[in-house]
FIKOLZA-1660 file (N, C-alpha, C; in steps of 0.1 Angstrom, whole numbers, plus 5000, padded with zeros to 4 digits):
% residues 109
   i   px   py   pz ch aa at
   1 2032 8217 6358  A  M  N
   1 2042 8208 6363  A  M CA
   1 2036 8196 6370  A  M  C
   2 2023 8196 6372  A  T  N
   2 2017 8185 6379  A  T CA
   2 2018 8172 6371  A  T  C
   3 2017 8173 6358  A  K  N
   3 2018 8160 6350  A  K CA
   3 2032 8155 6352  A  K  C
   4 2042 8164 6352  A  H  N
   4 2056 8159 6354  A  H CA
   4 2057 8152 6367  A  H  C
   5 2050 8156 6378  A  K  N
   5 2051 8150 6391  A  K CA
   5 2045 8136 6390  A  K  C
   6 2034 8134 6383  A  A  N
   6 2028 8121 6381  A  A CA
   6 2038 8112 6374  A  A  C
   7 2044 8117 6364  A  L  N
   7 2054 8108 6356  A  L CA
   7 2066 8105 6365  A  L  C
   8 2070 8114 6373  A  S  N
   8 2081 8111 6383  A  S CA
   8 2077 8100 6393  A  S  C
   9 2065 8101 6397  A  L  N
   9 2060 8091 6407  A  L CA
   9 2059 8077 6400  A  L  C
  10 2055 8077 6387  A  L  N
  10 2055 8064 6380  A  L CA
  10 2069 8058 6380  A  L  C
  11 2079 8067 6377  A  G  N
  11 2092 8062 6377  A  G CA
  11 2097 8056 6390  A  G  C
  12 2093 8063 6401  A  L  N
  12 2097 8059 6414  A  L CA
  12 2090 8045 6417  A  L  C
  13 2077 8045 6414  A  A  N
  13 2070 8032 6416  A  A CA
  13 2076 8021 6409  A  A  C
  14 2080 8023 6397  A  M  N
  14 2087 8013 6389  A  M CA
  14 2099 8008 6396  A  M  C
  15 2108 8017 6400  A  R  N
  15 2120 8013 6407  A  R CA
  15 2118 8006 6420  A  R  C
  16 2106 8010 6426  A  A  N
  16 2103 8003 6439  A  A CA
  16 2096 7990 6437  A  A  C
  17 2093 7986 6425  A  G  N
  17 2087 7973 6422  A  G CA
  17 2072 7973 6425  A  G  C
  18 2066 7985 6425  A  K  N
  18 2052 7986 6428  A  K CA
  18 2044 7989 6415  A  K  C
  19 2049 7985 6403  A  L  N
  19 2042 7988 6391  A  L CA
  19 2043 7975 6382  A  L  C
  20 2031 7972 6376  A  V  N
  20 2032 7961 6366  A  V CA
  20 2027 7967 6353  A  V  C
  21 2032 7962 6342  A  T  N
  21 2029 7967 6329  A  T CA
  21 2025 7956 6319  A  T  C
  22 2017 7959 6309  A  G  N
  22 2013 7950 6299  A  G CA
  22 1999 7945 6301  A  G  C
  23 1993 7941 6291  A  D  N
  23 1979 7937 6291  A  D CA
  23 1976 7926 6301  A  D  C
  24 1982 7915 6299  A  E  N
  24 1979 7903 6307  A  E CA
  24 1983 7905 6322  A  E  C
  25 1994 7911 6325  A  T  N
  25 1999 7912 6339  A  T CA
  25 1990 7923 6346  A  T  C
  26 1986 7933 6339  A  V  N
  26 1977 7943 6345  A  V CA
  26 1964 7937 6348  A  V  C
  27 1958 7929 6338  A  L  N
  27 1946 7922 6340  A  L CA
  27 1946 7913 6352  A  L  C
  28 1957 7905 6353  A  K  N
  28 1959 7896 6364  A  K CA
  28 1959 7903 6378  A  K  C
  29 1966 7915 6378  A  A  N
  29 1967 7923 6391  A  A CA
  29 1954 7928 6395  A  A  C
  30 1946 7932 6385  A  V  N
  30 1932 7937 6388  A  V CA
  30 1924 7926 6393  A  V  C
  31 1924 7914 6387  A  Q  N
  31 1916 7903 6391  A  Q CA
  31 1920 7898 6405  A  Q  C
  32 1933 7899 6408  A  Q  N
  32 1937 7893 6421  A  Q CA
  32 1936 7904 6432  A  Q  C
  33 1931 7916 6429  A  G  N
  33 1930 7926 6439  A  G CA
  33 1943 7933 6443  A  G  C
  34 1953 7931 6435  A  K  N
  34 1966 7938 6438  A  K CA
  34 1967 7952 6432  A  K  C
  35 1960 7955 6421  A  A  N
  35 1960 7968 6415  A  A CA
  35 1952 7978 6423  A  A  C
  36 1958 7989 6426  A  K  N
  36 1951 8000 6433  A  K CA
  36 1947 8011 6423  A  K  C
  37 1955 8012 6412  A  L  N
  37 1952 8022 6401  A  L CA
  37 1957 8016 6388  A  L  C
  38 1949 8018 6377  A  V  N
  38 1953 8014 6364  A  V CA
  38 1953 8026 6356  A  V  C
  39 1964 8028 6348  A  I  N
  39 1966 8039 6339  A  I CA
  39 1967 8034 6325  A  I  C
  40 1958 8039 6317  A  A  N
  40 1957 8035 6302  A  A CA
  40 1962 8047 6295  A  A  C
  41 1971 8045 6285  A  A  N
  41 1975 8056 6276  A  A CA
  41 1964 8061 6268  A  A  C
  42 1964 8074 6265  A  S  N
  42 1953 8080 6258  A  S CA
  42 1952 8075 6244  A  S  C
  43 1963 8070 6238  A  D  N
  43 1964 8065 6225  A  D CA
  43 1962 8050 6224  A  D  C
  44 1957 8044 6235  A  A  N
  44 1954 8029 6235  A  A CA
  44 1942 8027 6226  A  A  C
  45 1941 8015 6221  A  S  N
  45 1929 8012 6212  A  S CA
  45 1916 8012 6220  A  S  C
  46 1905 8015 6213  A  D  N
  46 1892 8016 6219  A  D CA
  46 1888 8003 6226  A  D  C
  47 1892 7991 6220  A  N  N
  47 1889 7978 6226  A  N CA
  47 1896 7977 6239  A  N  C
  48 1909 7981 6240  A  T  N
  48 1917 7980 6252  A  T CA
  48 1911 7988 6263  A  T  C
  49 1907 8001 6259  A  K  N
  49 1901 8010 6269  A  K CA
  49 1888 8004 6275  A  K  C
  50 1880 7999 6266  A  K  N
  50 1867 7993 6270  A  K CA
  50 1869 7981 6279  A  K  C
  51 1878 7972 6275  A  K  N
  51 1881 7960 6283  A  K CA
  51 1885 7964 6297  A  K  C
  52 1894 7973 6298  A  F  N
  52 1899 7977 6312  A  F CA
  52 1889 7986 6319  A  F  C
  53 1881 7994 6312  A  R  N
  53 1871 8002 6319  A  R CA
  53 1861 7992 6326  A  R  C
  54 1857 7982 6318  A  D  N
  54 1848 7972 6323  A  D CA
  54 1854 7964 6335  A  D  C
  55 1866 7959 6333  A  K  N
  55 1872 7951 6344  A  K CA
  55 1875 7959 6356  A  K  C
  56 1879 7971 6355  A  C  N
  56 1882 7980 6366  A  C CA
  56 1869 7983 6374  A  C  C
  57 1858 7985 6366  A  A  N
  57 1845 7988 6373  A  A CA
  57 1840 7975 6380  A  A  C
  58 1842 7964 6375  A  T  N
  58 1838 7951 6381  A  T CA
  58 1846 7949 6394  A  T  C
  59 1859 7951 6394  A  Y  N
  59 1867 7949 6405  A  Y CA
  59 1870 7961 6414  A  Y  C
  60 1863 7972 6411  A  N  N
  60 1863 7984 6419  A  N CA
  60 1878 7990 6420  A  N  C
  61 1884 7991 6408  A  V  N
  61 1897 7997 6407  A  V CA
  61 1897 8009 6399  A  V  C
  62 1903 8020 6404  A  K  N
  62 1903 8033 6397  A  K CA
  62 1911 8032 6384  A  K  C
  63 1905 8037 6373  A  L  N
  63 1911 8037 6360  A  L CA
  63 1913 8051 6356  A  L  C
  64 1925 8055 6351  A  V  N
  64 1928 8068 6347  A  V CA
  64 1933 8067 6333  A  V  C
  65 1929 8076 6324  A  E  N
  65 1934 8077 6310  A  E CA
  65 1943 8089 6310  A  E  C
  66 1956 8087 6308  A  A  N
  66 1965 8098 6308  A  A CA
  66 1978 8096 6300  A  A  C
  67 1983 8106 6295  A  F  N
  67 1996 8106 6287  A  F CA
  67 1994 8098 6274  A  F  C
  68 2005 8095 6268  A  D  N
  68 2005 8086 6256  A  D CA
  68 2015 8075 6258  A  D  C
  69 2015 8065 6250  A  R  N
  69 2024 8053 6252  A  R CA
  69 2039 8056 6253  A  R  C
  70 2043 8066 6245  A  V  N
  70 2057 8069 6245  A  V CA
  70 2061 8076 6258  A  V  C
  71 2053 8086 6263  A  T  N
  71 2055 8093 6275  A  T CA
  71 2056 8084 6287  A  T  C
  72 2046 8074 6287  A  I  N
  72 2046 8065 6298  A  I CA
  72 2058 8056 6298  A  I  C
  73 2062 8051 6287  A  G  N
  73 2074 8043 6286  A  G CA
  73 2086 8050 6290  A  G  C
  74 2088 8062 6286  A  D  N
  74 2099 8070 6290  A  D CA
  74 2099 8072 6305  A  D  C
  75 2088 8075 6311  A  A  N
  75 2087 8077 6325  A  A CA
  75 2092 8066 6334  A  A  C
  76 2089 8053 6329  A  I  N
  76 2093 8042 6337  A  I CA
  76 2106 8035 6332  A  I  C
  77 2112 8041 6322  A  G  N
  77 2125 8035 6317  A  G CA
  77 2123 8023 6308  A  G  C
  78 2112 8022 6301  A  K  N
  78 2109 8010 6293  A  K CA
  78 2105 8015 6279  A  K  C
  79 2103 8006 6270  A  S  N
  79 2098 8010 6257  A  S CA
  79 2083 8014 6258  A  S  C
  80 2077 8017 6247  A  E  N
  80 2063 8022 6248  A  E CA
  80 2054 8012 6256  A  E  C
  81 2046 8018 6265  A  R  N
  81 2037 8011 6273  A  R CA
  81 2023 8017 6272  A  R  C
  82 2013 8008 6271  A  V  N
  82 1999 8013 6270  A  V CA
  82 1991 8012 6283  A  V  C
  83 1995 8001 6291  A  L  N
  83 1988 7999 6304  A  L CA
  83 1998 7997 6315  A  L  C
  84 1994 8003 6327  A  L  N
  84 2002 8002 6339  A  L CA
  84 1992 7999 6350  A  L  C
  85 1996 7992 6360  A  A  N
  85 1989 7990 6372  A  A CA
  85 1998 7994 6384  A  A  C
  86 1994 8003 6392  A  V  N
  86 2001 8006 6404  A  V CA
  86 1996 7997 6416  A  V  C
  87 2005 7990 6422  A  T  N
  87 2001 7980 6432  A  T CA
  87 2003 7986 6447  A  T  C
  88 2007 7998 6448  A  D  N
  88 2009 8004 6461  A  D CA
  88 1999 8015 6463  A  D  C
  89 1992 8015 6475  A  L  N
  89 1982 8024 6478  A  L CA
  89 1987 8038 6479  A  L  C
  90 1999 8040 6485  A  G  N
  90 2005 8053 6486  A  G CA
  90 2008 8060 6473  A  G  C
  91 2015 8052 6465  A  F  N
  91 2018 8057 6451  A  F CA
  91 2005 8060 6443  A  F  C
  92 1995 8052 6444  A  S  N
  92 1983 8054 6436  A  S CA
  92 1976 8067 6441  A  S  C
  93 1975 8069 6454  A  K  N
  93 1969 8081 6459  A  K CA
  93 1977 8094 6454  A  K  C
  94 1990 8093 6455  A  S  N
  94 1998 8105 6451  A  S CA
  94 1997 8108 6436  A  S  C
  95 1996 8097 6428  A  I  N
  95 1995 8099 6413  A  I CA
  95 1981 8104 6410  A  I  C
  96 1971 8099 6416  A  I  N
  96 1957 8104 6414  A  I CA
  96 1956 8119 6418  A  I  C
  97 1962 8122 6429  A  Q  N
  97 1962 8136 6434  A  Q CA
  97 1969 8145 6424  A  Q  C
  98 1981 8141 6419  A  S  N
  98 1988 8150 6410  A  S CA
  98 1982 8151 6397  A  S  C
  99 1974 8141 6392  A  L  N
  99 1967 8141 6380  A  L CA
  99 1955 8150 6381  A  L  C
 100 1948 8150 6392  A  S  N
 100 1936 8157 6394  A  S CA
 100 1938 8172 6396  A  S  C
 101 1950 8176 6399  A  Q  N
 101 1953 8191 6401  A  Q CA
 101 1953 8197 6388  A  Q  C
 102 1948 8210 6387  A  P  N
 102 1949 8217 6374  A  P CA
 102 1963 8219 6370  A  P  C
 103 1966 8219 6358  A  T  N
 103 1979 8221 6353  A  T CA
 103 1983 8236 6355  A  T  C
 104 1995 8238 6359  A  E  N
 104 2000 8251 6361  A  E CA
 104 2003 8258 6348  A  E  C
 105 1999 8270 6347  A  V  N
 105 2000 8277 6334  A  V CA
 105 2009 8289 6337  A  V  C
 106 2019 8291 6329  A  E  N
 106 2028 8303 6331  A  E CA
 106 2023 8314 6321  A  E  C
 107 2020 8325 6326  A  Y  N
 107 2016 8336 6317  A  Y CA
 107 2027 8346 6315  A  Y  C
 108 2029 8349 6303  A  I  N
 108 2040 8359 6299  A  I CA
 108 2033 8371 6294  A  I  C
 109 2037 8383 6300  A  D  N
 109 2031 8395 6296  A  D CA
 109 2038 8401 6283  A  D  C
% end
């Protein structure tokens, strides 16, 4: 359920206006120091992943590869999204924490 929590937090961040989406707007947020966390969809192109891996390293922004474009889009109430930048430190810490926790597994005997 920890992945579900991260997706819920993304939805909350979107409604709070603390999320930017799309290649150019995410890049601009990273360069201006507004982005606290960048999330790239696991099915993003290799070029996109490399571009943002390099930019985030240069500007010292945490980059996480998680979910797929459809799941991310559904979580924030938009169509498919490949890139997100969280601009709020509190949201970014909570999302990182929920993504880093091991997934809960239910065992059935």
